[in-house]
Biopython code that builds the backbone (N, CA, C, O; Angstrom):
import numpy as np
from Bio.PDB.StructureBuilder import StructureBuilder

atoms = [
    (1, "THR", "N", (2.550, 22.997, 18.101)),
    (1, "THR", "CA", (3.214, 21.982, 17.070)),
    (1, "THR", "C", (2.404, 20.720, 17.190)),
    (1, "THR", "O", (1.891, 20.336, 18.241)),
    (2, "VAL", "N", (2.324, 20.058, 15.941)),
    (2, "VAL", "CA", (1.784, 18.833, 16.082)),
    (2, "VAL", "C", (2.863, 17.614, 15.736)),
    (2, "VAL", "O", (3.592, 17.553, 14.746)),
    (3, "TYR", "N", (2.774, 16.784, 16.686)),
    (3, "TYR", "CA", (3.613, 15.548, 16.435)),
    (3, "TYR", "C", (2.822, 14.263, 16.220)),
    (3, "TYR", "O", (1.824, 14.044, 16.906)),
    (4, "CYS", "N", (3.229, 13.428, 15.310)),
    (4, "CYS", "CA", (2.431, 12.207, 14.938)),
    (4, "CYS", "C", (3.448, 11.070, 14.867)),
    (4, "CYS", "O", (4.384, 10.952, 14.076)),
    (5, "LEU", "N", (3.061, 10.234, 15.885)),
    (5, "LEU", "CA", (3.697, 8.867, 16.289)),
    (5, "LEU", "C", (2.744, 7.935, 15.533)),
    (5, "LEU", "O", (1.555, 8.133, 15.281)),
    (6, "GLU", "N", (3.596, 6.751, 15.185)),
    (6, "GLU", "CA", (2.874, 5.574, 14.700)),
    (6, "GLU", "C", (3.450, 4.565, 15.467)),
    (6, "GLU", "O", (4.599, 4.632, 15.903)),
    (7, "VAL", "N", (2.607, 3.530, 15.666)),
    (7, "VAL", "CA", (2.798, 2.332, 16.298)),
    (7, "VAL", "C", (2.313, 1.379, 15.554)),
    (7, "VAL", "O", (1.102, 1.418, 15.337)),
    (8, "TRP", "N", (3.093, 0.313, 14.986)),
    (8, "TRP", "CA", (2.539, -0.870, 14.246)),
    (8, "TRP", "C", (2.420, -1.992, 15.163)),
    (8, "TRP", "O", (3.362, -2.426, 15.826)),
    (9, "CYS", "N", (1.030, -2.528, 15.185)),
    (9, "CYS", "CA", (1.003, -3.786, 15.835)),
    (9, "CYS", "C", (-0.044, -4.668, 15.420)),
    (9, "CYS", "O", (-0.858, -4.112, 14.683)),
    (10, "ASP", "N", (-0.248, -5.733, 15.639)),
    (10, "ASP", "CA", (-1.249, -6.474, 15.374)),
    (10, "ASP", "C", (-2.643, -6.305, 16.214)),
    (10, "ASP", "O", (-2.624, -5.880, 17.370)),
    (11, "GLU", "N", (-3.870, -6.674, 15.537)),
    (11, "GLU", "CA", (-5.101, -6.444, 16.546)),
    (11, "GLU", "C", (-5.034, -7.171, 17.926)),
    (11, "GLU", "O", (-5.490, -6.770, 18.997)),
    (12, "ASP", "N", (-4.379, -8.303, 17.665)),
    (12, "ASP", "CA", (-4.357, -9.000, 19.178)),
    (12, "ASP", "C", (-3.400, -8.756, 20.093)),
    (12, "ASP", "O", (-3.414, -9.347, 21.173)),
    (13, "ASP", "N", (-2.364, -7.775, 19.744)),
    (13, "ASP", "CA", (-1.431, -7.474, 20.687)),
    (13, "ASP", "C", (-2.030, -6.405, 21.801)),
    (13, "ASP", "O", (-3.011, -5.687, 21.607)),
    (14, "GLU", "N", (-1.309, -6.446, 22.892)),
    (14, "GLU", "CA", (-1.901, -5.553, 23.997)),
    (14, "GLU", "C", (-1.800, -4.132, 23.633)),
    (14, "GLU", "O", (-2.702, -3.351, 23.934)),
    (15, "MET", "N", (-0.720, -3.749, 22.983)),
    (15, "MET", "CA", (-0.752, -2.185, 22.442)),
    (15, "MET", "C", (-2.093, -1.762, 21.806)),
    (15, "MET", "O", (-2.670, -0.708, 22.074)),
    (16, "TRP", "N", (-2.602, -2.861, 20.782)),
    (16, "TRP", "CA", (-3.893, -2.384, 20.246)),
    (16, "TRP", "C", (-4.871, -2.039, 21.340)),
    (16, "TRP", "O", (-5.485, -0.974, 21.288)),
    (17, "ARG", "N", (-5.073, -3.039, 22.499)),
    (17, "ARG", "CA", (-5.994, -2.575, 23.508)),
    (17, "ARG", "C", (-5.819, -1.540, 24.497)),
    (17, "ARG", "O", (-6.628, -1.181, 25.353)),
    (18, "THR", "N", (-4.623, -1.093, 24.260)),
    (18, "THR", "CA", (-4.152, 0.196, 25.338)),
    (18, "THR", "C", (-5.093, 1.084, 25.001)),
    (18, "THR", "O", (-5.564, 1.159, 23.866)),
    (19, "GLY", "N", (-5.480, 1.931, 26.126)),
    (19, "GLY", "CA", (-6.272, 2.974, 26.034)),
    (19, "GLY", "C", (-5.550, 4.208, 25.489)),
    (19, "GLY", "O", (-4.331, 4.366, 25.560)),
    (20, "ASP", "N", (-6.644, 5.300, 24.790)),
    (20, "ASP", "CA", (-6.117, 6.491, 24.025)),
    (20, "ASP", "C", (-5.159, 7.165, 25.151)),
    (20, "ASP", "O", (-3.971, 7.338, 24.878)),
    (21, "ALA", "N", (-5.534, 7.442, 26.070)),
    (21, "ALA", "CA", (-4.947, 8.257, 26.940)),
    (21, "ALA", "C", (-3.609, 7.735, 27.334)),
    (21, "ALA", "O", (-2.669, 8.530, 27.348)),
    (22, "GLN", "N", (-3.407, 6.428, 27.671)),
    (22, "GLN", "CA", (-2.389, 5.721, 27.826)),
    (22, "GLN", "C", (-1.137, 5.587, 26.827)),
    (22, "GLN", "O", (0.057, 5.387, 27.049)),
    (23, "LEU", "N", (-1.818, 5.762, 25.723)),
    (23, "LEU", "CA", (-0.988, 5.585, 24.275)),
    (23, "LEU", "C", (-0.462, 7.311, 24.294)),
    (23, "LEU", "O", (0.675, 7.694, 24.020)),
    (24, "ALA", "N", (-1.383, 7.997, 24.609)),
    (24, "ALA", "CA", (-0.651, 9.565, 24.459)),
    (24, "ALA", "C", (0.414, 9.942, 25.600)),
    (24, "ALA", "O", (1.301, 10.777, 25.426)),
    (25, "ALA", "N", (0.213, 9.209, 26.814)),
    (25, "ALA", "CA", (1.266, 9.317, 27.685)),
    (25, "ALA", "C", (2.369, 8.704, 27.400)),
    (25, "ALA", "O", (3.438, 9.203, 27.754)),
    (26, "LEU", "N", (2.321, 7.482, 26.693)),
    (26, "LEU", "CA", (3.673, 6.820, 26.157)),
    (26, "LEU", "C", (4.111, 7.537, 25.064)),
    (26, "LEU", "O", (5.325, 7.728, 25.138)),
    (27, "ALA", "N", (3.554, 8.057, 23.980)),
    (27, "ALA", "CA", (4.090, 9.026, 23.033)),
    (27, "ALA", "C", (4.633, 10.227, 23.642)),
    (27, "ALA", "O", (5.646, 10.628, 23.070)),
    (28, "THR", "N", (4.176, 11.053, 24.835)),
    (28, "THR", "CA", (4.804, 11.928, 25.294)),
    (28, "THR", "C", (5.955, 11.438, 25.942)),
    (28, "THR", "O", (6.943, 12.064, 25.558)),
    (29, "GLU", "N", (6.237, 10.514, 26.822)),
    (29, "GLU", "CA", (7.270, 9.999, 27.419)),
    (29, "GLU", "C", (8.499, 9.558, 26.500)),
    (29, "GLU", "O", (9.672, 9.526, 26.870)),
    (30, "GLU", "N", (8.072, 9.263, 25.387)),
    (30, "GLU", "CA", (9.086, 8.853, 24.293)),
    (30, "GLU", "C", (9.655, 10.143, 23.745)),
    (30, "GLU", "O", (10.867, 10.268, 23.568)),
    (31, "LEU", "N", (8.810, 11.079, 23.484)),
    (31, "LEU", "CA", (9.345, 12.411, 22.932)),
    (31, "LEU", "C", (10.135, 13.073, 23.730)),
    (31, "LEU", "O", (11.132, 13.677, 23.336)),
    (32, "ASN", "N", (9.704, 13.006, 25.073)),
    (32, "ASN", "CA", (10.674, 13.676, 26.157)),
    (32, "ASN", "C", (11.953, 12.727, 26.428)),
    (32, "ASN", "O", (12.992, 13.319, 26.719)),
    (33, "ARG", "N", (11.980, 11.631, 26.378)),
    (33, "ARG", "CA", (13.097, 10.987, 26.357)),
    (33, "ARG", "C", (14.221, 11.158, 25.576)),
    (33, "ARG", "O", (15.381, 11.160, 25.988)),
    (34, "THR", "N", (13.737, 11.344, 24.092)),
    (34, "THR", "CA", (14.641, 11.536, 22.948)),
    (34, "THR", "C", (15.437, 13.016, 23.304)),
    (34, "THR", "O", (16.546, 13.254, 22.825)),
    (35, "GLY", "N", (14.755, 13.938, 24.168)),
    (35, "GLY", "CA", (15.316, 15.311, 24.070)),
    (35, "GLY", "C", (15.344, 15.967, 22.747)),
    (35, "GLY", "O", (15.895, 17.067, 22.692)),
    (36, "GLN", "N", (14.836, 15.462, 21.672)),
    (36, "GLN", "CA", (14.948, 16.261, 20.234)),
    (36, "GLN", "C", (14.279, 17.562, 20.358)),
    (36, "GLN", "O", (14.714, 18.520, 19.718)),
    (37, "PHE", "N", (13.178, 17.686, 21.189)),
    (37, "PHE", "CA", (12.243, 18.795, 21.131)),
    (37, "PHE", "C", (11.997, 19.507, 22.364)),
    (37, "PHE", "O", (11.036, 20.233, 22.621)),
    (38, "GLY", "N", (13.037, 19.193, 23.135)),
    (38, "GLY", "CA", (12.851, 19.893, 24.467)),
    (38, "GLY", "C", (11.913, 19.128, 25.331)),
    (38, "GLY", "O", (11.791, 17.906, 25.252)),
    (39, "HIS", "N", (11.262, 19.876, 26.149)),
    (39, "HIS", "CA", (10.245, 19.326, 27.064)),
    (39, "HIS", "C", (8.815, 19.500, 26.282)),
    (39, "HIS", "O", (8.335, 20.606, 26.037)),
    (40, "VAL", "N", (8.258, 18.373, 25.958)),
    (40, "VAL", "CA", (7.125, 18.344, 25.316)),
    (40, "VAL", "C", (5.743, 18.124, 26.170)),
    (40, "VAL", "O", (5.581, 17.129, 26.876)),
    (41, "THR", "N", (4.709, 19.219, 26.019)),
    (41, "THR", "CA", (3.529, 18.796, 26.911)),
    (41, "THR", "C", (2.604, 18.677, 25.852)),
    (41, "THR", "O", (2.595, 19.364, 24.831)),
    (42, "VAL", "N", (1.737, 17.661, 26.188)),
    (42, "VAL", "CA", (0.643, 17.363, 25.185)),
    (42, "VAL", "C", (-0.596, 18.097, 25.448)),
    (42, "VAL", "O", (-0.900, 17.919, 26.627)),
    (43, "ASN", "N", (-1.355, 18.772, 24.907)),
    (43, "ASN", "CA", (-2.606, 19.451, 25.301)),
    (43, "ASN", "C", (-3.608, 18.743, 24.744)),
    (43, "ASN", "O", (-4.685, 18.883, 25.325)),
    (44, "ASP", "N", (-3.606, 18.005, 23.778)),
    (44, "ASP", "CA", (-4.670, 17.174, 23.143)),
    (44, "ASP", "C", (-4.144, 16.120, 22.448)),
    (44, "ASP", "O", (-2.954, 16.132, 22.133)),
    (45, "HIS", "N", (-5.060, 14.967, 22.090)),
    (45, "HIS", "CA", (-4.357, 13.785, 21.373)),
    (45, "HIS", "C", (-5.535, 13.205, 20.723)),
    (45, "HIS", "O", (-6.689, 13.345, 21.129)),
    (46, "HIS", "N", (-5.114, 12.438, 19.519)),
    (46, "HIS", "CA", (-6.059, 11.833, 18.834)),
    (46, "HIS", "C", (-5.331, 10.362, 18.452)),
    (46, "HIS", "O", (-4.204, 10.371, 17.957)),
    (47, "VAL", "N", (-5.948, 9.259, 18.678)),
    (47, "VAL", "CA", (-5.581, 7.846, 18.331)),
    (47, "VAL", "C", (-6.571, 7.287, 17.245)),
    (47, "VAL", "O", (-7.795, 7.244, 17.370)),
    (48, "GLU", "N", (-5.819, 6.853, 16.124)),
    (48, "GLU", "CA", (-6.525, 6.166, 15.147)),
    (48, "GLU", "C", (-6.124, 4.810, 14.869)),
    (48, "GLU", "O", (-4.989, 4.666, 14.417)),
    (49, "ARG", "N", (-6.757, 3.905, 15.033)),
    (49, "ARG", "CA", (-6.565, 2.510, 14.859)),
    (49, "ARG", "C", (-7.054, 2.117, 13.621)),
    (49, "ARG", "O", (-8.207, 2.374, 13.275)),
    (50, "VAL", "N", (-6.139, 1.420, 12.822)),
    (50, "VAL", "CA", (-6.609, 1.071, 11.326)),
    (50, "VAL", "C", (-6.262, -0.431, 11.345)),
    (50, "VAL", "O", (-5.141, -0.938, 11.316)),
    (51, "ALA", "N", (-7.524, -1.063, 11.402)),
    (51, "ALA", "CA", (-7.075, -2.529, 11.301)),
    (51, "ALA", "C", (-6.648, -3.203, 10.094)),
    (51, "ALA", "O", (-7.060, -2.922, 8.968)),
    (52, "GLY", "N", (-5.718, -4.199, 10.402)),
    (52, "GLY", "CA", (-5.323, -4.859, 9.164)),
    (52, "GLY", "C", (-4.122, -4.281, 8.177)),
    (52, "GLY", "O", (-3.576, -4.917, 7.276)),
    (53, "SER", "N", (-3.834, -2.843, 8.596)),
    (53, "SER", "CA", (-2.828, -2.329, 7.894)),
    (53, "SER", "C", (-1.493, -2.352, 8.300)),
    (53, "SER", "O", (-1.168, -2.142, 9.469)),
    (54, "HIS", "N", (-0.550, -2.643, 7.237)),
    (54, "HIS", "CA", (0.843, -2.910, 7.537)),
    (54, "HIS", "C", (1.566, -1.987, 6.422)),
    (54, "HIS", "O", (1.086, -1.868, 5.295)),
    (55, "PRO", "N", (2.635, -1.411, 6.785)),
    (55, "PRO", "CA", (3.500, -0.810, 5.920)),
    (55, "PRO", "C", (3.898, -1.563, 4.513)),
    (55, "PRO", "O", (4.444, -2.658, 4.655)),
    (56, "SER", "N", (3.707, -1.144, 3.313)),
    (56, "SER", "CA", (4.226, -1.892, 2.361)),
    (56, "SER", "C", (4.296, -1.003, 1.246)),
    (56, "SER", "O", (3.646, 0.042, 1.249)),
    (57, "SER", "N", (5.169, -1.392, 0.118)),
    (57, "SER", "CA", (5.453, -0.591, -0.973)),
    (57, "SER", "C", (4.308, -0.645, -1.760)),
    (57, "SER", "O", (3.550, -1.609, -1.655)),
    (58, "ALA", "N", (4.043, 0.420, -2.667)),
    (58, "ALA", "CA", (2.793, 0.298, -3.767)),
    (58, "ALA", "C", (3.359, -0.447, -4.924)),
    (58, "ALA", "O", (4.536, -0.496, -5.282)),
    (59, "LEU", "N", (2.141, -1.112, -5.532)),
    (59, "LEU", "CA", (2.606, -2.039, -6.473)),
    (59, "LEU", "C", (3.510, -1.246, -7.527)),
    (59, "LEU", "O", (3.447, -0.027, -7.684)),
    (60, "GLY", "N", (4.335, -2.080, -8.206)),
    (60, "GLY", "CA", (5.458, -1.296, -9.121)),
    (60, "GLY", "C", (6.709, -0.649, -8.431)),
    (60, "GLY", "O", (7.733, -0.392, -9.063)),
    (61, "THR", "N", (6.570, -0.427, -7.217)),
    (61, "THR", "CA", (7.652, 0.301, -6.432)),
    (61, "THR", "C", (8.956, -0.318, -6.867)),
    (61, "THR", "O", (9.930, 0.379, -7.149)),
    (62, "ALA", "N", (8.966, -1.596, -6.916)),
    (62, "ALA", "CA", (10.261, -2.456, -7.037)),
    (62, "ALA", "C", (10.836, -2.139, -8.278)),
    (62, "ALA", "O", (11.994, -1.729, -8.360)),
    (63, "VAL", "N", (10.005, -2.324, -9.379)),
    (63, "VAL", "CA", (10.405, -2.002, -10.953)),
    (63, "VAL", "C", (10.921, -0.452, -10.893)),
    (63, "VAL", "O", (12.058, -0.232, -11.310)),
    (64, "ALA", "N", (10.267, 0.453, -10.474)),
    (64, "ALA", "CA", (10.503, 1.974, -10.662)),
    (64, "ALA", "C", (11.957, 2.010, -9.652)),
    (64, "ALA", "O", (12.882, 2.729, -10.028)),
    (65, "GLY", "N", (12.067, 1.383, -8.654)),
    (65, "GLY", "CA", (13.416, 1.623, -8.114)),
    (65, "GLY", "C", (14.608, 0.842, -8.584)),
    (65, "GLY", "O", (15.748, 1.148, -8.235)),
    (66, "ASP", "N", (14.351, -0.132, -9.348)),
    (66, "ASP", "CA", (15.267, -0.943, -10.046)),
    (66, "ASP", "C", (15.991, 0.192, -11.401)),
    (66, "ASP", "O", (17.164, 0.419, -11.699)),
    (67, "ALA", "N", (14.871, 0.637, -11.896)),
    (67, "ALA", "CA", (15.220, 1.718, -13.038)),
    (67, "ALA", "C", (15.774, 2.844, -12.601)),
    (67, "ALA", "O", (16.372, 3.533, -13.427)),
    (68, "ILE", "N", (15.708, 3.219, -11.404)),
    (68, "ILE", "CA", (16.195, 4.601, -10.730)),
    (68, "ILE", "C", (17.609, 4.152, -10.430)),
    (68, "ILE", "O", (18.504, 4.924, -10.773)),
    (69, "ASN", "N", (17.954, 2.965, -9.813)),
    (69, "ASN", "CA", (19.275, 2.650, -9.274)),
    (69, "ASN", "C", (20.192, 2.268, -10.503)),
    (69, "ASN", "O", (21.412, 2.403, -10.416)),
    (70, "ALA", "N", (19.461, 1.688, -11.891)),
    (70, "ALA", "CA", (20.501, 1.608, -12.844)),
    (70, "ALA", "C", (20.909, 2.780, -13.475)),
    (70, "ALA", "O", (22.012, 2.827, -14.020)),
    (71, "LYS", "N", (20.010, 3.911, -13.465)),
    (71, "LYS", "CA", (20.664, 4.841, -13.916)),
    (71, "LYS", "C", (21.594, 5.804, -13.044)),
    (71, "LYS", "O", (22.391, 6.597, -13.545)),
    (72, "LEU", "N", (21.383, 5.626, -11.640)),
    (72, "LEU", "CA", (22.594, 6.103, -10.913)),
    (72, "LEU", "C", (23.859, 5.277, -10.899)),
    (72, "LEU", "O", (24.912, 5.757, -10.478)),
    (73, "ALA", "N", (23.776, 4.115, -11.327)),
    (73, "ALA", "CA", (24.765, 3.341, -11.375)),
    (73, "ALA", "C", (25.781, 3.710, -12.358)),
    (73, "ALA", "O", (26.958, 3.355, -12.300)),
    (74, "GLN", "N", (25.189, 4.539, -13.382)),
    (74, "GLN", "CA", (25.853, 4.995, -14.365)),
    (74, "GLN", "C", (26.708, 6.146, -14.194)),
    (74, "GLN", "O", (27.627, 6.533, -14.915)),
    (75, "VAL", "N", (26.265, 6.617, -13.148)),
    (75, "VAL", "CA", (26.915, 8.115, -12.761)),
    (75, "VAL", "C", (28.228, 7.883, -11.715)),
    (75, "VAL", "O", (28.062, 7.448, -10.575)),
    (76, "GLU", "N", (29.411, 8.196, -12.208)),
    (76, "GLU", "CA", (30.418, 8.119, -11.498)),
    (76, "GLU", "C", (30.336, 8.665, -9.938)),
    (76, "GLU", "O", (29.716, 9.713, -9.757)),
    (77, "GLY", "N", (30.867, 8.077, -8.937)),
    (77, "GLY", "CA", (30.710, 8.756, -7.743)),
    (77, "GLY", "C", (29.502, 8.654, -6.923)),
    (77, "GLY", "O", (29.442, 9.171, -5.807)),
    (78, "ILE", "N", (28.655, 8.080, -7.386)),
    (78, "ILE", "CA", (27.276, 7.935, -6.624)),
    (78, "ILE", "C", (27.072, 6.241, -6.157)),
    (78, "ILE", "O", (26.959, 5.284, -6.923)),
    (79, "ILE", "N", (27.067, 6.231, -4.690)),
    (79, "ILE", "CA", (26.682, 4.944, -4.135)),
    (79, "ILE", "C", (25.096, 4.912, -3.804)),
    (79, "ILE", "O", (24.692, 5.685, -2.936)),
    (80, "SER", "N", (24.385, 4.246, -4.310)),
    (80, "SER", "CA", (23.071, 4.524, -3.793)),
    (80, "SER", "C", (22.736, 3.245, -2.672)),
    (80, "SER", "O", (22.879, 2.033, -2.831)),
    (81, "VAL", "N", (22.296, 3.922, -1.624)),
    (81, "VAL", "CA", (22.034, 3.010, -0.354)),
    (81, "VAL", "C", (20.592, 3.444, 0.121)),
    (81, "VAL", "O", (20.164, 4.525, -0.284)),
    (82, "GLY", "N", (19.833, 2.678, 0.939)),
    (82, "GLY", "CA", (18.644, 2.832, 1.337)),
    (82, "GLY", "C", (18.316, 1.741, 2.439)),
    (82, "GLY", "O", (19.115, 0.941, 2.925)),
    (83, "ARG", "N", (16.638, 1.915, 2.798)),
    (83, "ARG", "CA", (16.066, 0.996, 3.572)),
    (83, "ARG", "C", (14.837, 0.511, 3.035)),
    (83, "ARG", "O", (13.867, 0.143, 3.697)),
    (84, "ALA", "N", (14.955, 0.537, 1.622)),
    (84, "ALA", "CA", (13.804, -0.158, 0.785)),
    (84, "ALA", "C", (12.576, 0.453, 0.943)),
    (84, "ALA", "O", (11.541, -0.205, 0.833)),
    (85, "GLY", "N", (12.570, 1.724, 1.207)),
    (85, "GLY", "CA", (11.430, 2.482, 1.170)),
    (85, "GLY", "C", (11.149, 3.434, 2.252)),
    (85, "GLY", "O", (11.938, 3.353, 3.193)),
    (86, "ALA", "N", (10.140, 4.392, 2.364)),
    (86, "ALA", "CA", (9.715, 4.975, 3.463)),
    (86, "ALA", "C", (9.367, 4.320, 4.941)),
    (86, "ALA", "O", (9.539, 4.674, 6.108)),
    (87, "HIS", "N", (8.807, 3.214, 4.294)),
    (87, "HIS", "CA", (8.343, 2.202, 5.496)),
    (87, "HIS", "C", (8.573, 0.864, 5.210)),
    (87, "HIS", "O", (8.242, 0.236, 4.204)),
    (88, "SER", "N", (9.273, 0.429, 6.361)),
    (88, "SER", "CA", (9.893, -0.865, 6.253)),
    (88, "SER", "C", (9.176, -1.637, 7.368)),
    (88, "SER", "O", (8.824, -0.997, 8.360)),
    (89, "ILE", "N", (8.910, -3.043, 7.294)),
    (89, "ILE", "CA", (8.331, -3.901, 8.228)),
    (89, "ILE", "C", (9.661, -4.882, 8.781)),
    (89, "ILE", "O", (9.442, -5.947, 9.358)),
    (90, "HIS", "N", (10.879, -4.438, 8.556)),
    (90, "HIS", "CA", (11.890, -5.021, 9.024)),
    (90, "HIS", "C", (12.159, -4.924, 10.524)),
    (90, "HIS", "O", (11.736, -3.957, 11.157)),
    (91, "GLY", "N", (12.767, -5.782, 11.035)),
    (91, "GLY", "CA", (12.788, -5.714, 12.756)),
    (91, "GLY", "C", (14.365, -5.242, 12.664)),
    (91, "GLY", "O", (15.036, -5.067, 11.646)),
    (92, "MET", "N", (14.712, -5.104, 13.914)),
    (92, "MET", "CA", (16.050, -4.444, 14.295)),
    (92, "MET", "C", (17.262, -5.033, 13.567)),
    (92, "MET", "O", (18.174, -4.383, 13.056)),
    (93, "ALA", "N", (17.137, -6.289, 13.599)),
    (93, "ALA", "CA", (18.484, -7.237, 13.276)),
    (93, "ALA", "C", (18.516, -7.103, 11.753)),
    (93, "ALA", "O", (19.597, -7.032, 11.168)),
    (94, "GLU", "N", (17.295, -7.064, 11.070)),
    (94, "GLU", "CA", (17.342, -6.787, 9.484)),
    (94, "GLU", "C", (17.759, -5.214, 8.939)),
    (94, "GLU", "O", (18.400, -4.968, 7.917)),
    (95, "SER", "N", (17.257, -4.306, 9.834)),
    (95, "SER", "CA", (17.605, -2.915, 9.761)),
    (95, "SER", "C", (19.413, -2.826, 9.875)),
    (95, "SER", "O", (20.150, -2.250, 9.075)),
    (96, "MET", "N", (19.787, -3.521, 11.016)),
    (96, "MET", "CA", (20.958, -3.212, 11.197)),
    (96, "MET", "C", (22.003, -4.000, 10.245)),
    (96, "MET", "O", (23.175, -3.631, 10.180)),
    (97, "ALA", "N", (21.606, -4.898, 9.648)),
    (97, "ALA", "CA", (22.161, -5.719, 8.670)),
    (97, "ALA", "C", (22.177, -4.965, 7.281)),
    (97, "ALA", "O", (23.162, -5.002, 6.544)),
    (98, "ALA", "N", (20.977, -4.255, 6.963)),
    (98, "ALA", "CA", (21.024, -3.373, 5.839)),
    (98, "ALA", "C", (21.914, -2.268, 5.984)),
    (98, "ALA", "O", (22.597, -1.874, 5.038)),
    (99, "ALA", "N", (21.951, -1.673, 7.272)),
    (99, "ALA", "CA", (22.957, -0.368, 7.347)),
    (99, "ALA", "C", (24.325, -0.828, 7.306)),
    (99, "ALA", "O", (25.148, 0.059, 7.079)),
    (100, "LYS", "N", (24.776, -2.017, 7.472)),
    (100, "LYS", "CA", (26.176, -2.731, 7.653)),
    (100, "LYS", "C", (26.331, -3.029, 6.229)),
    (100, "LYS", "O", (27.507, -3.026, 5.865)),
    (101, "MET", "N", (25.437, -3.292, 5.295)),
    (101, "MET", "CA", (25.620, -3.608, 3.835)),
    (101, "MET", "C", (26.033, -2.340, 3.115)),
    (101, "MET", "O", (26.889, -2.224, 2.238)),
    (102, "ALA", "N", (25.083, -1.201, 3.779)),
    (102, "ALA", "CA", (25.536, -0.016, 2.997)),
    (102, "ALA", "C", (26.884, 0.474, 3.129)),
    (102, "ALA", "O", (27.632, 0.916, 2.256)),
    (103, "ALA", "N", (27.111, 0.288, 4.638)),
    (103, "ALA", "CA", (28.652, 0.803, 4.848)),
    (103, "ALA", "C", (29.522, -0.030, 4.105)),
    (103, "ALA", "O", (30.321, 0.542, 3.364)),
    (104, "ASP", "N", (29.528, -1.251, 4.153)),
    (104, "ASP", "CA", (30.327, -2.004, 3.323)),
    (104, "ASP", "C", (30.523, -1.608, 2.038)),
    (104, "ASP", "O", (31.631, -1.532, 1.506)),
    (105, "LEU", "N", (29.285, -1.305, 1.422)),
    (105, "LEU", "CA", (29.377, -0.845, -0.192)),
    (105, "LEU", "C", (30.199, 0.552, -0.217)),
    (105, "LEU", "O", (31.105, 0.722, -1.033)),
    (106, "VAL", "N", (29.853, 1.476, 0.664)),
    (106, "VAL", "CA", (30.780, 2.719, 0.752)),
    (106, "VAL", "C", (32.167, 2.479, 1.027)),
    (106, "VAL", "O", (32.964, 3.234, 0.471)),
    (107, "LEU", "N", (32.606, 1.592, 1.764)),
    (107, "LEU", "CA", (33.983, 1.414, 2.024)),
    (107, "LEU", "C", (34.589, 0.631, 0.953)),
    (107, "LEU", "O", (35.770, 0.853, 0.688)),
    (108, "ALA", "N", (33.875, -0.351, 0.230)),
    (108, "ALA", "CA", (34.388, -1.142, -0.963)),
    (108, "ALA", "C", (34.710, -0.299, -2.164)),
    (108, "ALA", "O", (35.533, -0.655, -3.007)),
    (109, "SER", "N", (33.863, 1.123, -2.234)),
    (109, "SER", "CA", (33.934, 1.846, -3.299)),
    (109, "SER", "C", (35.396, 2.522, -3.412)),
    (109, "SER", "O", (35.950, 2.881, -4.451)),
    (110, "GLY", "N", (35.836, 2.600, -2.224)),
    (110, "GLY", "CA", (37.169, 3.479, -2.126)),
    (110, "GLY", "C", (37.315, 4.778, -2.424)),
    (110, "GLY", "O", (38.343, 5.302, -2.853)),
    (111, "GLN", "N", (36.122, 5.384, -2.163)),
    (111, "GLN", "CA", (35.978, 6.706, -2.282)),
    (111, "GLN", "C", (36.362, 7.473, -0.964)),
    (111, "GLN", "O", (36.103, 6.993, 0.140)),
    (112, "ASP", "N", (36.976, 8.660, -1.120)),
    (112, "ASP", "CA", (37.516, 9.348, 0.053)),
    (112, "ASP", "C", (36.305, 10.271, 0.514)),
    (112, "ASP", "O", (35.867, 11.236, -0.112)),
    (113, "LEU", "N", (35.853, 9.785, 1.728)),
    (113, "LEU", "CA", (34.408, 10.328, 2.313)),
    (113, "LEU", "C", (34.686, 11.503, 3.560)),
    (113, "LEU", "O", (33.789, 12.028, 4.219)),
    (114, "THR", "N", (36.011, 11.744, 3.692)),
    (114, "THR", "CA", (36.518, 12.702, 4.822)),
    (114, "THR", "C", (36.074, 14.027, 4.641)),
    (114, "THR", "O", (35.723, 14.701, 5.610)),
    (115, "GLY", "N", (36.057, 14.467, 3.477)),
    (115, "GLY", "CA", (35.867, 15.817, 3.116)),
    (115, "GLY", "C", (34.578, 16.130, 2.478)),
    (115, "GLY", "O", (34.325, 17.284, 2.129)),
]
sb = StructureBuilder()
sb.init_structure("model")
sb.init_model(0)
sb.init_chain("A")
sb.init_seg("    ")
for serial, (resi, resn, name, xyz) in enumerate(atoms, 1):
    if name == "N":
        sb.init_residue(resn, " ", resi, " ")
    sb.init_atom(name, np.array(xyz, "f"), 0.0, 1.0, " ", f" {name:<3s}", serial, name[0])
structure = sb.get_structure()
């Protein structure tokens, strides 16, 4: 089984300078801590550092998203919520605020979500 973990940091962060074996050990520890995959043993690892890369949406994503949301808004019973794309550079506070906003939208809709 191949596991891929991503760490986003700046080139001047300590994490950027951490050795490959240390990063593999950290990833193994985190996978085991979640318990989602049972006990994970890493037999091999590869670390790829890509300078200057940060998650971002492709050009035109917002326009396409607006068009999709406009169509979904026309369908009764659908509430569109999300976290602004598959990758987000939001911190925990922004992510939690977005989750609360999504929950508030669902509650405000008055839909019965128990069944």
